[in-house]
N, C-alpha and C positions, 0 to 999 in steps of 0.2 A: 547783112545782119539776119539772124533767122527767126522765122515766126514760132513761137509759142503756144499751145493751148496752154488754158487757165485751168488748172485742176479744181479741185474740190478742196476746201479747208483743210481737212483731217489726213488726206492726201499729202498736200502738200507740207503739212510741218512735218511728216516722215520724212518726204523728201528734202527738204532745209536739214533735216541729222544730216545725211549723206551728203550734200552737196556742201556742208558748210562744216561738218565738226570735224577735227582732228581723231586720226587713231585713238589719242589717250580721251576723248571725249566721255563722260559717265553716262551719253544717253547713246551710247554702241548698240545696235541692232543687229540680228544676221539675216538668215534668209528672207524673211517678213516686208522686211524691210528693202532689202537688196532689189526684191521683186518690186516694191512700190517705185524703186527709182527706175529699174528699167522702164514699166510702164507707164511712167509720166514722164520722161525724157525728149525732149523737142523732135521734132521730126531731121533726121539729118542723112547726109549724103553715105550711101552705103559703107564708103571707105572710112567713114568717121569712128574713132578708137570707143564711141561709146556703146556701137552694136557688139559688141562684144562682151556684155555685159552679163555674165553666167550664161553664156550660151544663147539669149537672145540678137538673131539675126537680122530681125526686122521689125516694121513696127504695123500694125494693121491700121485700120480706120478708129480715126482718135474718140470718135463716139462709141464705139465698140469696145474698144480697147480700155477707155475709161471705166462703162459700168463694168465689164469683165474683172476691172481690177479690183472694184469696189467687192465684189462677191467673193473673188480668190482671195483678197486682202481677210477680210472678216474669215474667210474658213482656215488660213494660214494664222492669225491670230488666235483664233478659238485653240487652235492643236496645240499653239507655241507660247499661250499666254505663259507657261508655269517654265518657261527658259530661257524666253529672250534676253531676259537682266539676269539671269540666274549664274551664278558665279561657282567657280569650285568649291567644293567644302574649303572651311577654312586650314584644315589639317591635312589635308589631301591636292595635290597639286594637278593639275590636267593630266590625265593621260599621254602619255608618248604615244607616236604613233609605232605601230607594230610592223615588224619587219615580216613582208608576205614570203613565202615560196617561189622561187622564180622569178622575184623582181631583178629589174634590170641592174648593172652594176655599172656604176657612172663613176669616172675619175674626176677629182677637183678641176684639173687644169680646164676640162669641157663646162664644168659648170660656170668659171670666172668667163668662158666664151659670150655666154646669157647673161652679161650685164645690163645695165641702163640703157644703153642705145641699140642693145641689139636688136630689138624688137621683139624677140622672146626672152622675156626674161624670166631666168631661175633663180631659186632660192633655196637653201638649207636650214632643215630644223632637227636638232638630235644629228641620227646619221640618215635619214632621208632626203631624198632630194623632191622639189616640188616645181613645174612648170607654171609660174601665176599670170601667165598673158591673160587668159579672159577672166583672171577678178580685177584687174588693175579698175578697168571703169566702175565696177562694183563695191570698190573697195571703201569705206568709209570716210578714210583718211586722205581719199584720191591719190595722186602718184606718188606722194611721200615713200610710198610702200618700196618705190623703185630704188630708193636708198639702198634698199639691201639685196639687189638685182647683183646675181653673180656671187656671192656669201651666203651668209650665213643670215637670218633673219631674228636671231634671238636677241643680239643686242641691242637691236631697235623695239623688241617688244618688251625688253626689260624697261626701257627708255617710257614705252607707251603701255603702262599697265592693266590697261583696261582689255588689253590681248589675254590676259592670263586668266582666261575662262573655256571651260571645255566646247563652249557652242563653236566658238573660234577656231579653237582648235579642229576640229571635226569637220569645219567649211576646209581649213587649210590641207587636212588629210586626202580631200575629194582632187586633190591636184599633185598627189603624189606620182612621178613618174619613176622612181628606183632607188635606189641603195647606195651611198659615197662606198665606194670600191675601198677592200678593209687596210688597201698598202697607203691609203691615205689617212689611214686612224693612228692616234698613239693610246694605246691602253682603252680601244674601243669606243674613242672620241674624235670629235676634230678639234686637231691642232690649233691653240690659241692664236698662233701667230698668221693662221689664213684666216680669221675675222677681222675686216675692215673696220677703225676706228671713226665712228661718225663724226667727231671731231677732229681728224687732223686736218680739215681744210680752214678751221678756226685761223683768225687774225692772232696775230702775237700784242698781246696787252703792255702797258705801260706798267712797269715794276710798281710805282710806285701803292697804284692801286691796292684794298687791301682785299684778299681774294678770299670769297666764303666757301665756293667750290670751282673746280677746273672746268667740269664733265657735267651738265654746260656750266659756261663761266658766268659766275656772278660775284661781282669784285664792287664795293666800294670806295667813294674816294675820301681818301683821310680827311679828318677833321681839318687838318692845316694846312691844306691846299684846298678848302673852300671858304678863300680869302678874297675872291674876285667875284664882283658882279656876274660878267659871264663867265662860265664852267669852260675852261681850254677842252677839246675834244676829245684829247687823249686821257684826260683825268673825268668825265664824265662818265657817273656810274653808269655799271653793264647790268644788266636783269636779264638773261637768256631764258628758256624754259627749253631747248633745244638747240639745236648746233644752228653756226650762222650760213645760212645756205648759200651757195656759189651763184653769184647771178652777173648778167652781163648787160651793160648799157646796150647794146645793138638788139640783142633779142629781147628784153623786158618788154611786157605787156600790162595792164593792168585793163580788167575787163569790170565794167558796170552793167550791173543786173538791175531794170526798173522791177515794179510791182510786178508789172503785166509777164515777166518773162521776157521784154526785150533787153537784147544785149549790144555796148557798145563797145571797142575795143581799142584804149589809145597806148601806143607808144612814148618811150620818155620824153622823144624830142617834143612830143607832142604838147607833152604836159610842160614842156618850157616854154615854147613857140607859140602855141595857139592859146595860152591864155595870160590874162595879165599875173603879176608875178609879186605875191604878198608877200611882207617879211613881217613874223612875229617874236618878239621877245617873251618866252614863255619856261617857266619852269616846268620838269618833272619829276615828280616825285613817287617813290614805290608804295603801293598800300601798304606796305611793312616796313615804312622807316622807322627806325626808332622800334624794333619789336625788340629786342634786347633789354632797351629800358624796360617797357611792361612786362619780362620774364624777370627782370629783378626787381621792380617796384611792386609785383604781386605774385604772380606764379609762373610756373613754365607754362609757355605759348608752344604750339607747332610751327614750323619756318625757319628762314633761315634770318641767324640773327645780327641782323641789319643795325648798326648805331646810327649816328645822324648822318651818314653820308651816304645813304640810297636816294639820292637828291640830287637836281643840278638844274640850272638856267642857260640857254641858249639863245641865238638869234636863228630861225627857221624859216625858211623862203621856199615859196611855191605857191601852187595856183589852192583857192579855195576851192573845198568841197562841193558848196554848193552851185560854184558856177559850173565845176564840171558836171556834176547830176543836168543840170541847165541843159547842157550841151549836150548830153545824153537823151535826152526829152522827159525831164520831169517837169511837171509843172513847180518848181521851188514856191512860188506868190499863192499857189492853191492845191497843193500835195492832197490822192487820194484817200481818202475819207481811212481805207485799210493800211496807207504808207505809217506804220507805228517807227518803224528803228532803220537804224542803217548800221549794216551788219559788215567786215570787215574781216578777210582773211587773209595771212601771211603765207610767204611762199614753204615756210617751215611747219604748216599747217597748223600755228597760231590761229587763235578766231576771236573776237569780240567784239561788241556794239554798243551804241549809244541811242540814245531818242533821237528819232527824226527832226523833232522842232530844235535840237540845238546843230544835227548838220545841216540845217540848212539857213539858220538864224544869221542874218546879215551881217550882226554883231558879235556872230560866236566866234568867228574867225579860225574855225575848222580847217586843216589845211591839209594839202598833200604834200608833203616837204620833200624837197629833191638838194636841199642843201642845210647843212649847219653852221652857224659860227661863217658865212663864208666862202664854204667849201663843199664839195661832195660829201653826201654822208657816209661816214667812219661804216664798214661792214657790221660793227656789232650793234650800229644804230639806226640801221634800216636801208641799207646801200641797196638800191636805187633812191627808195623811195619808200616813205611812212606814213603814217597817219598821225597828226598832231591834232589831239583835245585839250586846248586849254583849259584850265580850271577843273580838268576832272585827272582822277588817280591815271597815272603812267599805262595803267594795264590796258586802258581805250585806245591808246595811240601806239597800234597795231605796226609792228615794221617789217619790211619786205612784203607789203602790202600787193599783193596782187588781184584780187577781187573786193570791190563792192556790192552788196545787194541791199537794197531798198526789201525791207518784208514787211510783215504784221506781226512776228515775232522776233524776239532778240536772241542772238545769236546762240545755236544749242551748242556751243564748247563747253567743256569743261571749265574753260577760266571766266565764263561768263555765268553761267547757271550753278557752279560751286566758287570754292578757292577765296575767291574775292566777294568777301559776304563776312560779316559781323553779325555775331549772336550776342545773347545775354550772360552776364557774367556768372548766372548759376549752369550756362548750357554748355557743359562742359565734356559732353560727351559725344558720341556721332549724330551729328546732326540730320535736320530735315532741311534741305539745301532749299527747296522748292520756300520756304518759310520768310526768308530773306531775300529784302532786294540786291540785287547787283550795285557794288559802291560805284557812284559815278562823281561829281563833286567833293573836292576833299574839306574836310574841315580846317580850321584855324591851327596853325601850325608853328612850333619857334622851337630853336635849338641854340648853344653854346659851342662856338666853332674854335674857340683859342682864348685863352687866358695868359697874358704876356705885361711881365712885368717890367716897367720903366725905372731904374736906376738912377737916385738923384745923390746932392752931396751928401745926405743923412737918409737914415729910415725915416723919417718926418718927411721927407720932401720924394720919398720912393712912392710912384704910383703902380696901379695895377689897370691896365685896359683891357674890358671883356669885347669879345665878337662873336657876332653870329649871324644867322638869317630867320626871316621871319614870312609867312606864306599864308595864303586863305585861297579856298578854292571857289569857283565860279564869275571869277572877275573881281573879286571884294578886294579892296585896297586894304593892307593893312595900316591903322592909324595911330600906333602906339604899340610900345614894345615896355612892358614893366619889368626892373630889373631888382632883387634884391640881394645884399650881400653878407644875409644875417638868416639865410634858410626861411625867409619868408614872414619875420616879423616887421619889417621896414620895407618901405618900398621908394623908388626914384626911376624915371623913365631914361631910356635911352635916346642918341641921337638917330635918327635914320635917315642913312645915308640916301641921295638925289641920284636917280640915273636916268638918260633918255629911255624911254621906251617905245617897243612900235605895235599898235595891235587896238582893235576897238576898246579895248578895256585893262584892267590891270592885272594881268597873267603872271608878271615873275613877282619874283619874290624881293624882300627887301632885306637890304643888309643894314645891320646896326651897329652902334658901337656905344660902349660907356666905360668914362674913365674914372679911377677914385681912387683916394689914399691907401696906399696897401696896408696901412695899420686900420681901416676900417672896414675891413674885409673879413669875414667869418670862415669857419671852415666848408657850408653850404654856400656858393652863390645858385642863385637862382632866374629863370626868365619864363617871362607869358607875353604872350601878344595880343591883340584886340584887333579884331577888323571894322570895317565898316557900319556894317551891321551890330558890333557890338556883340558879337560872337566873341567868345573867350576860352582859353582853355581849361579843362578840370585841375584841379590841384594835383590829384591822385590816380592811380592807375585801378584799384579797385572796383569805382562803378563804371569804368567803359572797358573793363577786361574782357578779351575774347577767346576762345581757344587758338584761334587762327593767329593772333595777334598783329590784328590791321588795325590801322590809322589809332597808333600808338601816340597820342599828344598830350599828354598830361605834362604839367610845369617841368622845364629839364632842369634837375638840378644836379650840380657838377662840384664837386670836393675841389679845395683850394689847398694846395699845398706849398706855400711863401719858400723859395731860395734859400 
């Protein structure tokens, strides 16, 4: 392990942005933050790639460096304060690089030779070529930029929209080495067939999933397939923010970074053999589950139009995060006062965090899952390792996790600092994301997944079976499911199924069933659930409306159309 200097808090916060934030982070900073990362990096061997950060080839005495850092940082911050977070004007795209007279002319075949494994990665943007070798260590999204090496960076920057700023293009321009040979251009542009699709390596999905977007894949489980207590792997909903990273069992590593900067690295074999393997039964639910119902029941929301299928229940197996942290040297029974959060970083650059209290709770069951329903994790669900934070919204259960960071602040990623938050019904314009906390535990939720008619010898004997799920966050059990067959005028209770579960608390959904005479069912069937703390669902979406459509938990109303 490498010893690290503990920098002052204000420098650590900027370093955190660079180490942990993906390229899409709303906390993107340019030259000032990149300088901060360089001067606060650990002392490393000269061969280490971190020495390449913006041309910085060595480190001076740590005390002098940190002192110099403060002075230079304040100077840069003063000079750049008006541009660090500035975007290009709304009606004006970032300026494209201008072709200079006498530029080197480069064939695309040569660009392709400088791919991810070349050691000297090049990218193209427009008709220009850039050698980004010295940018890798300073790039806020880390090595994700290497996905574009050997080809165009533009498809990736269209995904990571935070790059669509003039200061980012200015940084890229400083690495320009030439222009693409006109022979390789069609009507002055790079041929589209030469731009690699970042999603080409994604797995094939089950055709029964209801796909909302292909790239990245976002697909929900059809309601008709949500009939089992444990959701089959191939039918588990898919929520991807980017492409699926291609990871290998043998080369996979997980780095745990403690508050003092000390690091310890684990292989997949370490996680499977050096720690006791725990099994928990836990439901994962997207924060936008049933968003379409909120849009239909109140007013339009932004985001994917999930119905009731962005949820699934599975058995997860792996070591407890608490035990891995203890092995890495963290005093889990008496953590440092400044240790407040456990940050998780995924191989595709997604990031999120939870409170340290949850991460080290011996009854919190936070898992570094290596298997799902008794099998290796499928690629779409985090192979080879993902975090499982039971009782919390699924956005905190980071897939393809390759780094855990104990910190005094939450993750700086856009998925922690924005996106997964809720605001008041009146706040329907651009929100101040800092005003709302990140969603963690989920509120009580229920939904109907099936209305099935059972024929009898006559209409009087015909029955209807209504089935669905109910779940609450924080390990709180569901104690009652209320069903109305006349749009909420009268109520009865559904039968809650009992299943064997694993874990310290009740982390999984409850399957429920209600049977009623066909003749007693009106045009609208309604369901609502109550948990052990007597939390219940709101009747309508108006009071809980939020522009992002998160936590759509109002009563589920389903029309009944008899055969």
